[in-house]
C-alpha positions, 0 to 999 in steps of 0.5 A: 674582524667585525660586522654590523648585524641586525639582531631583533630589529636593531643594528649592532657592531659585533665581533667574535667573543663580544657579549651584547645585551639585545632586545629579548629574543622570544623562543630562545632559551639559555644555552641555545645557539641563535643565528642572525642572517641579516649582516649589513657590513663585514670588515676584516681590516683590509677588505670591507664588504657592504651589503645592499641592503644585506650581504648574501651568505653572511651570518652571525652565530651567537649563544644565549647566555641569560635573560633579564630585565634592565634598570627601572626608569621613571616617567613623570608627567605634569601639567602646570596649574591643572593638578595633573601628575602621573608617575609611570615606571618601565623595565626593558627585557633583554637577552644577553648573547655571546658572539661565537662566529662571524661568517 
């Protein structure tokens, strides 16, 4: 069984036991149980339910495993013939969650 759920503003394909890195969930501590109520699609192989826009009564339960920050990316801007160069770095914060149930 799998589902498409909206977690922290983005859509993820989830199934029981999967470990995902989602955008940082504010207020969630390690070990907390979190519930996502916006389930857009649910399928068990033979039967598929599609929400308009979401399914009522469906939810995804997950456990927060850890918080972290991703790899650093470098953003380099340059304008030719103007002596303009700028380097900027960015590290995205994430929350690692484990899916415990798709209801």
